[in-house]
C-alpha positions as CSV (number, residue, x, y, z in Angstrom):
1,M,92.3,86.6,105.8
2,H,94.0,83.3,106.6
3,E,92.0,80.6,105.4
4,Y,92.4,83.0,101.7
5,R,96.3,82.7,101.8
6,Q,96.3,79.1,102.9
7,A,94.2,77.8,100.2
8,L,95.8,80.1,97.7
9,M,98.7,78.4,98.4
10,C,96.8,75.5,98.5
11,L,96.1,75.6,95.4
12,R,99.5,77.0,93.8
13,Q,101.3,73.4,95.5
14,G,98.3,72.0,92.6
15,D,95.9,70.8,95.6
16,S,92.1,70.3,94.5
17,E,88.8,72.5,95.8
18,R,87.7,68.8,97.9
19,E,91.4,68.6,99.7
20,I,91.1,71.9,100.5
21,A,87.3,71.4,101.7
22,R,89.3,68.5,103.5
23,S,91.2,70.6,105.5
24,G,88.4,72.4,106.6
25,L,89.9,76.3,105.1
26,M,86.5,76.0,102.7
27,G,83.8,74.2,101.4
28,R,83.8,73.0,97.2
29,A,82.4,75.9,95.7
30,K,83.6,78.6,97.6
31,A,87.2,77.3,97.3
32,A,86.2,76.8,93.2
33,R,85.3,80.4,93.0
34,F,88.7,81.6,95.0
35,R,90.4,79.3,91.7
36,E,88.5,81.3,89.7
37,L,89.1,84.1,90.7
38,A,92.9,83.9,91.7
39,C,93.5,82.4,88.3
40,E,91.9,86.1,86.6
41,K,94.6,87.2,88.9
42,G,97.2,86.2,88.5
43,W,98.2,84.7,92.0
44,L,98.4,80.5,90.7
45,E,102.2,81.8,88.6
46,L,104.6,80.3,91.0
47,T,106.5,82.7,89.6
48,R,104.8,85.8,90.8
49,P,105.3,86.2,95.2
50,L,102.7,84.8,97.1
51,P,99.7,88.7,96.5
52,A,99.4,91.8,100.0
53,D,96.6,90.4,102.4
54,A,95.4,94.0,101.7
55,E,95.2,93.4,97.6
56,I,93.6,89.9,98.7
57,A,90.8,91.6,100.4
58,A,90.4,94.3,97.2
59,A,89.7,92.1,95.3
60,L,87.5,89.2,97.4
61,A,83.7,90.8,96.6
62,P,82.9,93.7,99.4
63,P,80.2,92.5,101.8
64,R,76.9,92.6,101.3
65,V,75.1,95.8,103.6
66,P,71.3,94.5,104.3
67,L,68.8,96.8,102.7
68,T,67.2,99.9,105.3
69,A,64.3,98.0,106.8
70,Q,62.0,100.4,105.4
71,S,58.5,99.7,105.0
72,T,57.0,99.2,101.3
73,L,54.0,101.4,102.6
74,A,55.8,104.5,103.8
75,A,55.4,106.3,100.1
76,Y,51.5,105.5,100.5
77,R,51.3,107.3,104.2
């Protein structure tokens, strides 16, 4: 969560995705997706305070849960 908060602060300062990637917080593609999310949520507005960690975590996509390891042939047993 620390990386997302730091990246959000960098985005609010006007840093580009390339500068965020150079700092080692996250890659350019991930920074671009995070910028889109931050724009949608209004987090880049300097008049608003930074969102809480819980709000950032809730806005991020839930982690992918792997499918159960069930055989495709199980129906034919």
